[in-house]
Backbone of each chain as ProteinMPNN parsed JSONL, in Angstrom:
{"seq_chain_A": "MPRITITSVFVDDQTTALAFYTDVLGFVPKDDVPMGEHRWLTVVSPDQPDGPELLLEPSEHPAVGPYRAALVADGIPCTSFGVDDVVAEHARLTAAGVVFTQPPTTMGPVTTAVLDDTCGNLVQIASFAA", "coords_chain_A": {"N_chain_A": [[-14.357, -22.22, 21.394], [-12.35, -20.907, 19.069], [-9.018, -19.477, 19.224], [-6.897, -16.893, 18.109], [-3.755, -17.845, 17.576], [-1.607, -17.909, 15.943], [-0.336, -16.479, 12.99], [0.604, -16.002, 9.541], [3.208, -14.957, 7.304], [4.351, -15.205, 3.939], [7.661, -15.732, 3.143], [10.669, -14.939, 1.255], [13.251, -15.853, 1.972], [14.105, -17.534, 4.802], [16.105, -16.882, 6.715], [16.962, -14.247, 6.131], [14.525, -13.083, 6.463], [14.008, -13.483, 9.237], [16.02, -11.829, 10.262], [15.184, -9.298, 9.349], [12.56, -9.111, 10.481], [13.12, -9.151, 13.229], [15.664, -7.599, 13.845], [15.156, -5.248, 12.556], [12.288, -4.555, 12.429], [11.686, -5.227, 15.051], [10.511, -7.335, 16.417], [10.68, -10.484, 18.445], [12.544, -13.514, 18.441], [10.729, -16.668, 18.541], [9.816, -19.566, 18.265], [12.048, -21.94, 16.736], [12.446, -24.28, 14.725], [13.922, -26.988, 13.178], [12.604, -28.181, 10.011], [12.538, -30.449, 7.823], [13.8, -29.152, 4.757], [13.36, -26.622, 5.488], [12.502, -24.257, 8.191], [10.405, -24.352, 11.133], [9.502, -21.342, 12.002], [9.059, -18.714, 14.106], [8.131, -15.437, 15.254], [7.473, -13.039, 17.976], [5.756, -10.343, 19.53], [7.758, -8.174, 21.513], [6.603, -7.222, 23.926], [4.614, -9.042, 24.289], [5.245, -11.871, 24.806], [3.917, -14.3, 25.053], [1.899, -13.996, 23.361], [0.078, -13.787, 20.207], [1.735, -15.498, 17.541], [3.95, -14.798, 14.748], [4.372, -16.572, 11.942], [7.102, -17.197, 9.886], [6.945, -18.072, 6.851], [8.031, -20.372, 4.343], [8.156, -19.313, 0.899], [8.004, -21.009, -1.256], [6.017, -22.377, -2.751], [4.566, -22.631, -5.976], [2.36, -21.037, -6.464], [2.581, -18.87, -4.887], [4.236, -16.842, -5.804], [3.022, -15.455, -8.139], [0.663, -14.547, -6.709], [1.616, -12.894, -4.791], [2.984, -11.02, -6.292], [0.941, -9.8, -7.728], [-0.498, -8.589, -5.597], [1.468, -6.84, -4.542], [1.984, -5.173, -6.683], [-0.327, -3.602, -6.818], [-0.108, -2.34, -4.505], [-1.017, -3.515, -2.115], [-1.047, -4.461, 1.211], [-0.019, -7.517, 2.891], [-0.44, -8.094, 5.399], [-1.205, -6.581, 8.689], [0.217, -4.574, 11.202], [-0.079, -3.457, 14.58], [0.876, -0.328, 15.922], [2.116, 2.125, 18.318], [2.423, 4.681, 17.398], [2.225, 5.702, 14.314], [3.612, 7.638, 12.775], [6.063, 8.093, 14.221], [7.14, 5.525, 14.067], [7.399, 5.267, 11.304], [9.371, 7.168, 10.91], [11.514, 6.066, 12.36], [11.891, 3.625, 11.051], [12.378, 4.402, 8.386], [14.769, 5.716, 8.72], [16.254, 3.536, 9.295], [16.53, 2.416, 6.809], [14.307, 1.275, 5.585], [11.888, 0.808, 3.004], [9.047, 2.605, 2.159], [5.808, 2.308, 0.697], [3.713, 3.771, 1.071], [3.434, 6.703, 2.802], [2.912, 7.849, 6.191], [-0.533, 8.233, 6.721], [-3.435, 9.821, 7.572], [-6.606, 8.738, 8.104], [-9.667, 9.371, 8.982], [-10.24, 7.845, 12.034], [-7.906, 6.461, 12.052], [-4.439, 5.992, 11.487], [-2.229, 5.093, 8.925], [0.484, 3.342, 7.354], [2.499, 1.954, 4.719], [4.893, -0.546, 4.227], [7.758, -2.107, 2.689], [8.752, -5.369, 3.253], [11.093, -6.525, 2.556], [11.107, -9.23, 1.986], [9.467, -10.033, 0.112], [6.927, -8.933, 0.548], [4.282, -6.448, 1.145], [3.603, -4.652, 4.032], [1.292, -3.354, 6.392], [1.342, -0.741, 8.78], [-0.357, 0.361, 11.658], [-2.065, 2.776, 13.588], [-4.323, 3.972, 16.095], [-6.129, 6.855, 16.745], [-5.969, 8.381, 19.98]], "CA_chain_A": [[-14.116, -20.964, 20.809], [-10.931, -20.824, 18.646], [-8.201, -18.294, 19.5], [-5.835, -16.699, 17.044], [-2.494, -17.992, 18.204], [-0.494, -17.798, 14.98], [-0.674, -16.085, 11.654], [1.871, -16.165, 8.834], [3.613, -14.316, 6.029], [5.333, -15.961, 3.132], [9.001, -14.986, 2.964], [11.518, -15.503, 0.204], [14.352, -16.444, 2.618], [13.793, -17.432, 6.195], [17.108, -16.218, 7.537], [16.801, -12.831, 5.784], [13.189, -12.712, 7.042], [14.229, -13.458, 10.67], [16.797, -10.629, 10.552], [14.317, -8.17, 9.114], [11.434, -8.889, 11.452], [13.698, -8.97, 14.52], [16.614, -6.478, 13.971], [14.622, -3.981, 11.929], [10.895, -4.292, 12.9], [11.724, -5.283, 16.53], [9.947, -8.549, 17.074], [11.739, -11.274, 19.011], [12.353, -14.889, 17.992], [10.052, -17.519, 19.496], [10.145, -20.974, 17.881], [12.915, -22.078, 15.555], [12.525, -25.791, 14.763], [14.201, -27.594, 11.828], [11.568, -29.051, 9.45], [12.972, -30.761, 6.425], [14.748, -28.206, 4.249], [13.041, -25.333, 6.121], [12.341, -24.21, 9.668], [9.235, -23.707, 11.78], [10.174, -20.138, 12.467], [8.107, -17.725, 14.515], [8.443, -14.341, 16.118], [6.4, -12.494, 18.727], [6.074, -8.964, 19.982], [8.522, -8.229, 22.811], [5.72, -7.008, 25.097], [3.593, -10.116, 24.344], [6.031, -13.07, 24.459], [3.029, -15.462, 24.978], [0.824, -13.586, 22.517], [0.031, -14.314, 18.83], [3.0, -15.652, 16.871], [4.009, -14.626, 13.33], [5.162, -17.61, 11.21], [7.808, -16.815, 8.62], [6.697, -19.349, 6.142], [8.667, -20.326, 3.035], [7.383, -18.918, -0.244], [8.419, -21.866, -2.454], [4.972, -22.96, -3.601], [4.518, -21.777, -7.256], [1.241, -20.099, -6.455], [2.878, -17.725, -4.027], [4.825, -15.76, -6.596], [2.004, -14.615, -8.81], [-0.248, -14.096, -5.733], [2.269, -11.766, -4.095], [3.267, -10.026, -7.273], [-0.245, -9.01, -8.003], [-0.868, -7.751, -4.41], [2.503, -5.77, -4.382], [1.825, -4.202, -7.79], [-1.443, -2.649, -6.423], [0.266, -1.646, -3.131], [-1.811, -4.085, -1.118], [-0.371, -5.205, 2.248], [-0.487, -8.874, 3.183], [-0.965, -8.112, 6.834], [-1.097, -5.205, 9.251], [0.674, -4.642, 12.648], [-0.416, -2.294, 15.33], [2.032, 0.352, 16.588], [1.609, 3.197, 19.132], [2.55, 5.93, 16.716], [2.761, 5.403, 12.912], [4.566, 8.658, 12.348], [7.307, 7.825, 14.811], [7.657, 4.265, 13.547], [7.884, 5.576, 9.96], [10.685, 7.902, 10.968], [12.555, 5.196, 12.872], [12.178, 2.594, 10.129], [13.01, 5.057, 7.29], [16.196, 5.913, 9.079], [16.914, 2.205, 9.192], [16.61, 2.007, 5.395], [13.076, 0.593, 5.164], [11.158, 1.526, 1.92], [7.582, 2.791, 2.347], [5.093, 2.623, -0.55], [2.692, 4.746, 1.535], [3.914, 7.344, 3.966], [1.775, 7.936, 7.217], [-1.725, 8.845, 6.102], [-4.463, 9.723, 8.534], [-8.017, 8.653, 7.493], [-10.605, 9.177, 10.089], [-9.629, 7.559, 13.343], [-6.713, 5.568, 11.948], [-3.275, 6.414, 10.717], [-1.584, 3.924, 8.37], [1.6, 3.477, 6.447], [2.761, 0.63, 4.16], [6.25, -0.774, 4.041], [8.242, -3.293, 2.018], [9.402, -6.134, 4.226], [12.277, -7.088, 1.808], [10.975, -10.691, 1.855], [8.443, -10.152, -0.951], [5.62, -8.464, 0.955], [3.982, -5.142, 1.703], [3.074, -4.778, 5.324], [0.807, -2.076, 6.877], [1.401, -0.441, 10.294], [-1.553, 1.178, 11.849], [-2.345, 3.31, 14.94], [-5.592, 4.547, 16.274], [-6.195, 8.106, 17.529], [-6.388, 8.11, 21.39]], "C_chain_A": [[-12.665, -20.89, 20.365], [-10.346, -19.488, 19.021], [-7.253, -18.162, 18.369], [-4.517, -16.754, 17.779], [-1.315, -17.718, 17.206], [-1.094, -17.297, 13.676], [0.596, -16.146, 10.871], [2.056, -15.227, 7.678], [4.563, -15.204, 5.233], [6.579, -15.054, 2.892], [9.919, -15.713, 1.991], [12.688, -16.386, 0.846], [14.17, -16.308, 4.145], [14.846, -16.73, 7.068], [17.092, -14.686, 7.387], [15.583, -12.295, 6.513], [13.379, -12.463, 8.62], [14.996, -12.131, 11.087], [15.944, -9.286, 10.409], [13.269, -7.982, 10.233], [11.925, -8.728, 12.891], [14.527, -7.635, 14.57], [15.971, -5.185, 13.501], [13.184, -3.626, 12.533], [10.925, -4.378, 14.443], [10.963, -6.401, 17.212], [11.05, -9.43, 17.644], [11.471, -12.746, 18.596], [11.589, -15.651, 19.066], [10.477, -18.968, 19.191], [11.136, -20.994, 16.695], [13.275, -23.567, 15.525], [12.855, -26.251, 13.299], [13.017, -28.461, 11.312], [11.908, -29.258, 7.999], [14.006, -29.692, 5.975], [14.46, -26.736, 4.756], [12.961, -25.366, 7.612], [10.946, -23.811, 9.97], [9.722, -22.538, 12.595], [9.159, -19.102, 12.858], [8.699, -16.638, 15.31], [7.206, -13.76, 16.821], [6.767, -11.053, 19.049], [6.772, -9.073, 21.307], [7.691, -8.041, 24.067], [4.625, -8.127, 25.214], [4.266, -11.422, 23.986], [5.127, -14.315, 24.396], [1.854, -15.125, 24.015], [0.848, -14.269, 21.158], [1.446, -14.377, 18.192], [2.879, -15.406, 15.363], [4.904, -15.69, 12.804], [5.794, -17.081, 9.951], [7.892, -18.051, 7.755], [7.353, -19.222, 4.722], [7.75, -20.12, 1.887], [7.468, -19.771, -1.419], [7.292, -22.313, -3.287], [4.721, -22.014, -4.821], [3.354, -20.844, -7.295], [1.586, -18.788, -5.721], [3.436, -16.544, -4.801], [3.861, -14.93, -7.296], [1.053, -13.911, -7.85], [0.381, -12.719, -5.14], [2.563, -10.66, -5.12], [2.085, -9.145, -7.658], [-0.648, -8.074, -6.807], [0.174, -6.502, -4.325], [2.305, -4.674, -5.453], [0.793, -3.18, -7.461], [-1.195, -2.042, -5.125], [-0.44, -2.301, -1.97], [-0.98, -4.878, -0.054], [-0.885, -6.595, 2.456], [-0.936, -9.06, 4.597], [-0.757, -6.735, 7.42], [-0.65, -5.428, 10.73], [0.302, -3.341, 13.273], [0.841, -1.676, 15.892], [1.306, 1.523, 17.445], [1.472, 4.412, 18.288], [3.199, 5.692, 15.331], [3.791, 6.343, 12.451], [5.975, 8.43, 12.929], [7.919, 6.542, 14.277], [8.085, 4.468, 12.077], [9.254, 6.233, 9.972], [11.767, 6.965, 11.364], [12.921, 4.17, 11.768], [12.738, 3.163, 8.811], [14.482, 5.321, 7.52], [17.017, 4.628, 9.008], [16.98, 1.658, 7.784], [15.395, 1.363, 4.822], [12.356, 1.498, 4.118], [9.71, 1.512, 2.249], [6.944, 2.968, 0.92], [3.935, 3.577, -0.237], [3.145, 5.41, 2.766], [2.686, 7.49, 5.008], [0.702, 8.76, 6.617], [-2.828, 8.664, 7.163], [-5.862, 9.685, 7.848], [-8.939, 8.323, 8.629], [-9.776, 8.901, 11.341], [-8.264, 6.838, 13.227], [-5.623, 6.259, 11.072], [-2.539, 5.165, 10.237], [-0.43, 4.289, 7.53], [1.896, 2.002, 5.885], [4.225, 0.529, 3.754], [6.592, -2.115, 3.289], [9.121, -4.114, 2.979], [10.67, -6.8, 3.715], [12.246, -8.542, 1.618], [9.849, -10.994, 0.877], [7.024, -9.693, -0.686], [5.531, -6.995, 1.224], [3.337, -5.355, 2.968], [2.538, -3.398, 5.771], [1.121, -1.954, 8.35], [0.277, 0.511, 10.424], [-1.578, 1.609, 13.406], [-3.582, 4.082, 14.979], [-5.509, 5.829, 17.086], [-6.711, 7.742, 18.953], [-7.822, 8.641, 21.671]], "O_chain_A": [[-11.79, -20.813, 21.228], [-11.057, -18.489, 19.128], [-6.845, -19.139, 17.741], [-4.179, -15.833, 18.521], [-0.21, -17.352, 17.604], [-2.215, -17.652, 13.311], [1.645, -16.333, 11.486], [1.065, -14.747, 7.126], [5.449, -15.858, 5.784], [6.523, -13.881, 2.522], [9.934, -16.941, 1.922], [13.035, -17.456, 0.347], [14.093, -15.213, 4.703], [14.503, -16.064, 8.045], [17.192, -13.943, 8.364], [15.604, -11.211, 7.097], [12.984, -11.441, 9.181], [14.67, -11.463, 12.068], [16.013, -8.362, 11.218], [13.113, -6.912, 10.821], [11.179, -8.197, 13.714], [14.136, -6.683, 15.246], [16.261, -4.122, 14.05], [12.968, -2.534, 13.057], [10.202, -3.613, 15.081], [10.796, -6.407, 18.431], [12.227, -9.185, 17.38], [10.321, -13.153, 18.426], [11.717, -15.399, 20.264], [11.397, -19.499, 19.812], [11.056, -20.169, 15.785], [14.216, -24.039, 16.163], [12.141, -25.925, 12.351], [12.5, -29.326, 12.02], [11.643, -28.447, 7.113], [14.946, -29.374, 6.703], [15.207, -25.797, 4.482], [13.302, -26.367, 8.243], [10.327, -23.05, 9.226], [10.263, -22.683, 13.691], [8.429, -18.632, 11.985], [9.694, -16.86, 16.0], [6.073, -13.936, 16.373], [7.902, -10.612, 18.871], [6.449, -9.929, 22.13], [7.994, -8.596, 25.124], [3.823, -8.116, 26.148], [3.917, -12.036, 22.978], [5.504, -15.299, 23.76], [0.92, -15.917, 23.89], [1.577, -15.244, 20.979], [2.231, -13.435, 18.297], [1.864, -15.745, 14.754], [6.081, -15.739, 13.16], [5.112, -16.579, 9.058], [8.753, -18.917, 7.901], [7.261, -18.203, 4.037], [6.655, -20.683, 1.868], [7.062, -19.364, -2.507], [7.509, -22.625, -4.458], [4.676, -20.791, -4.687], [3.353, -19.915, -8.103], [0.952, -17.753, -5.927], [3.144, -15.389, -4.491], [3.859, -13.719, -7.072], [0.655, -12.779, -8.125], [-0.251, -11.667, -5.045], [2.395, -9.48, -4.815], [2.21, -7.94, -7.877], [-1.075, -6.937, -7.009], [-0.207, -5.357, -4.083], [2.43, -3.476, -5.198], [0.972, -2.003, -7.771], [-2.023, -1.264, -4.652], [-0.478, -1.706, -0.893], [-0.3, -5.844, -0.397], [-2.066, -6.856, 2.226], [-1.664, -9.984, 4.959], [-0.219, -5.838, 6.772], [-1.104, -6.362, 11.391], [0.342, -2.28, 12.651], [1.767, -2.382, 16.294], [0.12, 1.81, 17.287], [0.488, 5.139, 18.429], [4.406, 5.519, 15.166], [4.759, 5.944, 11.803], [6.966, 8.559, 12.211], [9.13, 6.492, 14.057], [9.075, 3.868, 11.66], [10.146, 5.916, 9.186], [12.857, 7.018, 10.794], [14.098, 3.874, 11.564], [13.517, 2.47, 8.156], [15.316, 5.167, 6.627], [18.216, 4.606, 8.727], [17.444, 0.536, 7.583], [15.421, 0.931, 3.669], [12.226, 2.711, 4.285], [9.179, 0.458, 2.599], [7.484, 3.682, 0.075], [3.277, 4.11, -1.131], [3.249, 4.721, 3.781], [1.544, 7.244, 4.619], [0.943, 9.838, 6.073], [-3.123, 7.55, 7.594], [-6.19, 10.587, 7.078], [-8.993, 7.21, 9.152], [-8.8, 9.581, 11.659], [-7.574, 6.646, 14.228], [-5.892, 6.97, 10.103], [-2.251, 4.273, 11.034], [-0.341, 5.412, 7.033], [1.57, 1.0, 6.522], [4.744, 1.385, 3.038], [5.817, -3.071, 3.281], [10.13, -3.605, 3.468], [11.261, -7.596, 4.444], [13.226, -9.113, 1.139], [9.342, -12.115, 0.84], [6.084, -9.945, -1.44], [6.537, -6.341, 1.498], [2.495, -6.252, 3.023], [3.209, -2.386, 5.572], [1.161, -2.948, 9.076], [-0.037, 1.318, 9.549], [-1.165, 0.874, 14.303], [-3.908, 4.79, 14.026], [-4.807, 5.829, 18.098], [-7.66, 6.98, 19.141], [-8.325, 8.501, 22.786]]}, "seq_chain_B": "MVGAVSDIYKALADPTRRVILDELVERDGQTLFELCTRLTMKHDVASSRQAISQHLDVLEAAGLVTRRREGRYTFHHLDTSPLREVATRWPTTP", "coords_chain_B": {"N_chain_B": [[-3.225, 18.543, -28.989], [-6.035, 17.441, -29.838], [-7.655, 15.22, -29.567], [-7.055, 14.162, -27.032], [-7.882, 16.244, -25.435], [-10.557, 16.268, -25.932], [-11.258, 14.089, -24.44], [-10.974, 14.824, -21.757], [-13.276, 16.048, -20.742], [-15.214, 14.001, -20.573], [-13.825, 12.516, -18.713], [-13.768, 14.099, -16.481], [-16.346, 14.322, -15.815], [-17.329, 12.487, -13.993], [-18.11, 12.066, -10.659], [-16.591, 10.432, -8.811], [-14.182, 10.125, -10.185], [-13.325, 12.775, -10.061], [-12.88, 13.03, -7.373], [-10.706, 11.259, -7.057], [-8.743, 12.64, -8.422], [-8.687, 14.931, -6.653], [-7.626, 13.608, -4.333], [-5.11, 12.879, -5.29], [-3.933, 15.35, -5.631], [-3.644, 16.012, -3.029], [-1.743, 14.082, -2.216], [0.668, 13.2, -4.24], [1.433, 10.391, -6.416], [0.476, 7.682, -5.666], [-0.334, 4.311, -4.609], [-2.629, 1.874, -5.938], [-3.941, 0.703, -3.772], [-3.695, 2.622, -1.762], [-5.156, 4.789, -2.797], [-7.699, 3.575, -3.068], [-8.259, 3.08, -0.366], [-8.315, 5.697, 0.711], [-10.575, 6.711, -0.763], [-12.523, 5.105, 0.273], [-12.406, 5.553, 3.063], [-12.419, 8.375, 3.478], [-14.289, 9.389, 1.754], [-16.474, 7.839, 1.617], [-16.813, 6.264, -0.666], [-18.119, 3.612, -2.289], [-17.275, 1.911, -4.276], [-15.834, -0.89, -5.974], [-12.406, -2.137, -5.947], [-11.761, -2.877, -8.524], [-13.454, -1.278, -10.041], [-12.46, 1.202, -9.352], [-9.951, 1.059, -10.413], [-10.76, 1.003, -13.149], [-11.76, 3.519, -13.374], [-9.37, 4.884, -13.132], [-8.179, 4.057, -15.513], [-9.715, 5.54, -17.371], [-8.982, 8.085, -16.639], [-6.321, 8.029, -17.129], [-6.35, 7.62, -19.861], [-7.17, 10.064, -20.656], [-5.072, 11.619, -20.168], [-4.797, 12.714, -17.635], [-3.855, 11.294, -15.478], [-0.943, 9.484, -14.746], [0.573, 6.263, -14.801], [3.229, 5.005, -12.958], [5.657, 2.677, -12.991], [7.592, 1.324, -10.535], [10.09, -0.67, -9.757], [8.614, -3.304, -8.211], [6.28, -2.107, -7.645], [3.427, -0.039, -8.468], [2.737, 3.289, -9.087], [0.446, 6.083, -9.025], [0.186, 9.066, -10.716], [-0.687, 12.54, -10.756], [-1.473, 14.636, -13.597], [-1.895, 17.659, -14.642], [-1.68, 18.982, -16.911], [-3.222, 18.643, -19.326], [-5.48, 20.198, -18.76], [-4.878, 22.775, -19.195], [-5.473, 23.4, -21.828], [-8.208, 23.848, -21.69], [-8.378, 26.334, -20.377], [-7.043, 27.888, -22.176], [-8.738, 27.852, -24.326], [-11.136, 28.842, -23.332], [-10.61, 31.541, -21.879], [-10.303, 32.713, -18.597], [-11.9, 35.566, -17.233], [-10.228, 38.342, -15.974]], "CA_chain_B": [[-3.857, 17.185, -28.966], [-7.518, 17.563, -29.777], [-8.211, 13.918, -29.139], [-6.867, 14.105, -25.535], [-8.69, 17.308, -24.721], [-11.989, 15.897, -25.921], [-11.515, 13.103, -23.452], [-10.942, 15.271, -20.427], [-14.63, 16.402, -20.326], [-15.818, 12.787, -20.062], [-13.098, 12.061, -17.555], [-14.039, 14.919, -15.335], [-17.798, 14.337, -15.593], [-17.72, 11.554, -13.013], [-17.727, 12.566, -9.369], [-15.561, 9.589, -8.255], [-12.953, 10.512, -10.822], [-12.906, 14.11, -9.582], [-12.281, 12.793, -5.975], [-9.465, 10.6, -7.246], [-7.833, 13.772, -8.622], [-8.428, 15.664, -5.381], [-6.673, 12.842, -3.48], [-3.714, 12.989, -5.849], [-3.49, 16.716, -5.353], [-3.231, 16.018, -1.652], [-0.464, 13.478, -2.179], [0.884, 12.622, -5.581], [2.226, 9.24, -6.372], [-0.153, 6.695, -4.735], [-0.651, 3.025, -5.091], [-4.122, 1.691, -6.037], [-4.469, 0.396, -2.389], [-3.816, 3.923, -0.986], [-6.288, 5.484, -3.326], [-8.963, 2.898, -2.647], [-8.489, 3.269, 1.079], [-8.697, 7.09, 0.837], [-11.871, 6.933, -1.239], [-13.49, 4.477, 1.213], [-12.41, 6.111, 4.45], [-12.674, 9.769, 3.529], [-15.403, 9.875, 0.874], [-17.583, 6.812, 1.554], [-17.008, 5.659, -2.012], [-18.365, 2.119, -2.122], [-16.843, 1.208, -5.496], [-14.837, -1.935, -5.797], [-11.14, -1.888, -6.39], [-11.748, -3.016, -9.918], [-14.078, -0.092, -10.491], [-11.53, 2.381, -9.172], [-8.921, 0.805, -11.437], [-11.264, 1.382, -14.404], [-11.825, 5.032, -13.34], [-7.998, 5.347, -13.349], [-7.91, 3.884, -16.859], [-10.289, 6.725, -18.089], [-8.198, 9.328, -16.338], [-5.058, 7.88, -17.847], [-6.517, 7.838, -21.345], [-7.353, 11.537, -20.897], [-3.785, 12.209, -19.855], [-4.82, 13.34, -16.308], [-3.178, 10.419, -14.541], [0.02, 8.61, -15.318], [1.0, 5.266, -13.999], [4.72, 4.794, -12.997], [6.129, 1.44, -12.524], [8.902, 1.433, -9.851], [10.319, -2.02, -9.229], [7.384, -4.204, -8.165], [5.105, -1.292, -7.309], [2.887, 0.907, -9.45], [2.216, 4.528, -8.438], [-0.384, 6.91, -9.797], [0.553, 10.492, -10.566], [-1.566, 13.568, -11.431], [-0.921, 15.474, -14.635], [-2.978, 18.69, -14.922], [-1.358, 19.776, -18.113], [-4.391, 18.707, -20.375], [-6.409, 21.192, -18.388], [-4.417, 24.098, -19.775], [-6.243, 23.671, -23.031], [-9.499, 24.435, -21.405], [-8.203, 27.812, -20.032], [-6.624, 28.499, -23.325], [-9.846, 27.862, -25.145], [-12.064, 29.767, -22.674], [-9.833, 32.31, -20.868], [-11.098, 33.321, -17.491], [-11.802, 37.016, -17.233], [-9.427, 38.765, -14.781]], "C_chain_B": [[-5.341, 17.26, -28.772], [-8.084, 16.342, -29.169], [-8.173, 13.912, -27.547], [-7.748, 15.031, -24.832], [-10.204, 16.855, -24.807], [-12.294, 14.84, -24.851], [-11.611, 13.642, -22.001], [-12.446, 15.642, -19.901], [-15.359, 15.084, -19.741], [-15.151, 12.355, -18.743], [-13.565, 12.749, -16.338], [-15.579, 14.944, -14.973], [-18.182, 13.397, -14.484], [-17.172, 12.029, -11.651], [-16.616, 11.76, -8.662], [-14.213, 9.899, -8.907], [-12.427, 11.839, -10.363], [-12.304, 13.902, -8.164], [-10.964, 12.163, -6.11], [-8.402, 11.688, -7.494], [-7.542, 14.578, -7.431], [-7.463, 14.946, -4.499], [-5.256, 12.933, -4.02], [-3.125, 14.372, -5.762], [-2.942, 16.708, -3.945], [-1.893, 15.262, -1.475], [-0.3, 12.758, -3.543], [1.703, 11.396, -5.487], [1.71, 8.1, -5.446], [-0.385, 5.376, -5.447], [-2.168, 2.876, -5.188], [-4.686, 1.403, -4.672], [-4.633, 1.715, -1.677], [-5.012, 4.694, -1.445], [-7.668, 4.909, -2.992], [-9.315, 3.194, -1.186], [-8.952, 4.728, 1.323], [-10.172, 7.299, 0.436], [-12.927, 6.319, -0.266], [-13.572, 5.227, 2.538], [-12.738, 7.554, 4.498], [-13.906, 10.215, 2.736], [-16.511, 8.923, 0.799], [-17.838, 6.332, 0.163], [-17.069, 4.166, -1.831], [-17.95, 1.275, -3.244], [-15.791, 0.168, -5.138], [-13.474, -1.448, -6.297], [-10.991, -1.932, -7.894], [-12.391, -1.85, -10.6], [-13.165, 1.098, -10.402], [-10.417, 2.257, -10.202], [-9.442, 1.204, -12.874], [-11.42, 2.87, -14.473], [-10.357, 5.595, -13.68], [-7.658, 5.113, -14.884], [-8.489, 5.046, -17.677], [-9.411, 7.947, -17.847], [-6.859, 9.275, -17.017], [-5.206, 8.145, -19.363], [-6.653, 9.34, -21.63], [-6.082, 12.251, -20.52], [-3.714, 12.905, -18.492], [-4.065, 12.559, -15.259], [-2.137, 9.613, -15.285], [0.324, 7.519, -14.338], [2.525, 5.027, -14.106], [4.97, 3.555, -12.322], [7.518, 1.616, -11.821], [9.159, 0.069, -9.151], [9.112, -2.865, -9.295], [6.196, -3.379, -7.896], [4.628, -0.479, -8.51], [2.253, 2.123, -8.698], [1.494, 5.366, -9.442], [-0.045, 8.387, -9.59], [-0.443, 11.356, -11.333], [-0.832, 14.385, -12.476], [-2.037, 16.392, -15.059], [-2.723, 19.376, -16.223], [-2.418, 19.732, -19.161], [-5.336, 19.785, -20.02], [-6.079, 22.616, -18.896], [-5.147, 24.418, -21.044], [-7.622, 24.197, -22.871], [-9.373, 25.962, -21.103], [-7.781, 28.533, -21.265], [-7.852, 28.84, -24.278], [-10.92, 28.905, -24.671], [-11.361, 30.544, -21.619], [-10.792, 32.881, -19.814], [-10.909, 34.835, -17.485], [-11.105, 37.421, -15.93], [-10.381, 39.429, -13.733]], "O_chain_B": [[-5.84, 17.152, -27.652], [-8.95, 16.44, -28.3], [-9.185, 13.674, -26.887], [-8.311, 14.719, -23.783], [-10.98, 17.049, -23.872], [-13.435, 14.707, -24.408], [-12.232, 13.021, -21.137], [-12.726, 15.518, -18.709], [-15.969, 15.077, -18.671], [-15.808, 11.9, -17.807], [-13.751, 12.138, -15.285], [-15.993, 15.515, -13.964], [-19.323, 13.486, -14.03], [-15.992, 12.341, -11.497], [-15.781, 12.353, -7.98], [-13.196, 9.927, -8.215], [-11.214, 12.03, -10.277], [-11.315, 14.549, -7.819], [-10.086, 12.495, -5.314], [-7.33, 11.682, -6.89], [-6.392, 14.911, -7.145], [-6.556, 15.57, -3.949], [-4.305, 13.052, -3.248], [-1.905, 14.527, -5.818], [-1.905, 17.313, -3.673], [-1.023, 15.694, -0.719], [-1.048, 11.846, -3.895], [2.574, 11.291, -4.624], [2.431, 7.631, -4.564], [-0.595, 5.305, -6.658], [-2.91, 3.658, -4.593], [-5.815, 1.807, -4.395], [-5.658, 1.913, -1.025], [-5.796, 5.197, -0.64], [-8.627, 5.618, -2.69], [-10.451, 3.503, -0.828], [-9.898, 4.946, 2.079], [-10.931, 7.953, 1.151], [-13.998, 6.873, -0.018], [-14.655, 5.495, 3.059], [-13.313, 7.986, 5.498], [-14.488, 11.267, 3.003], [-17.436, 9.12, 0.01], [-18.978, 6.016, -0.176], [-16.158, 3.55, -1.279], [-18.197, 0.07, -3.249], [-15.008, 0.299, -4.197], [-13.405, -0.441, -7.002], [-10.231, -1.167, -8.486], [-11.923, -1.444, -11.664], [-13.121, 1.92, -11.318], [-9.996, 3.252, -10.792], [-8.662, 1.678, -13.7], [-11.23, 3.451, -15.541], [-10.186, 6.59, -14.384], [-6.921, 5.91, -15.463], [-7.824, 5.51, -18.603], [-9.144, 8.731, -18.758], [-6.309, 10.295, -17.432], [-4.369, 8.765, -20.019], [-6.294, 9.814, -22.708], [-6.069, 13.481, -20.571], [-2.739, 13.593, -18.192], [-3.672, 13.123, -14.238], [-2.424, 9.1, -16.366], [0.342, 7.78, -13.135], [3.049, 4.866, -15.207], [4.551, 3.358, -11.181], [8.489, 2.012, -12.465], [8.551, -0.273, -8.137], [8.615, -3.126, -10.391], [5.098, -3.936, -7.916], [5.382, -0.271, -9.46], [1.389, 1.982, -7.833], [1.872, 5.379, -10.614], [0.004, 8.886, -8.466], [-0.961, 10.978, -12.384], [0.312, 14.785, -12.261], [-2.988, 15.99, -15.729], [-3.475, 20.27, -16.611], [-2.552, 20.719, -19.884], [-5.993, 20.297, -20.925], [-6.938, 23.493, -18.989], [-5.42, 25.585, -21.324], [-8.165, 24.883, -23.738], [-10.202, 26.755, -21.551], [-8.12, 29.707, -21.421], [-7.948, 29.904, -24.889], [-11.486, 29.678, -25.443], [-11.529, 30.189, -20.452], [-11.866, 33.418, -20.089], [-9.798, 35.306, -17.725], [-11.404, 36.855, -14.878], [-9.93, 39.853, -12.669]]}, "name": "protein", "num_of_chains": 2, "seq": "MPRITITSVFVDDQTTALAFYTDVLGFVPKDDVPMGEHRWLTVVSPDQPDGPELLLEPSEHPAVGPYRAALVADGIPCTSFGVDDVVAEHARLTAAGVVFTQPPTTMGPVTTAVLDDTCGNLVQIASFAAMVGAVSDIYKALADPTRRVILDELVERDGQTLFELCTRLTMKHDVASSRQAISQHLDVLEAAGLVTRRREGRYTFHHLDTSPLREVATRWPTTP"}
């Protein structure tokens, strides 16, 4: 039975991405291994240091640009992270200068918001009603 | 604009398009993703993203929705001004 140990987002610049995903979003660095001209660069949730890792993957392949441009134009996030309280996270991140394309919106049992990760992607945050 | 007014009846005739306008009244300036999510989650609309995009084309042609490009994103806005023509033509009795 396979387990989900890693997932990835394409990022324009790994150094910028590491800063955003740690300093702004609040993940912590996990692996940082030189690999040719790039790095094997992952972050994890601070409360799950051995949990699933997020790989900050270089976006240099020519297919990535059109793929991401089309998703972003339609407001479609490339991934989604769980938070305890979307409204509180939206307030915290907005104060930190993060741009949202969708403010907190409650739809049935879930509240979501969509932010720009400054690395070329839209990312959804979601919380479920208790 | 007689042409635009003639289009609003067709645009408003479809229930999904009316729901799209309802959701834009609730929050103006939504991405296609947000509109599709709202239609699915709140209204059980089973239409594809492409179908919703085509509904938005009809609403835009009728002047009821405008698309605004902001950087890499596109937002959809409600414009109810074409509806004024209806009230002017058939004034509601007080």
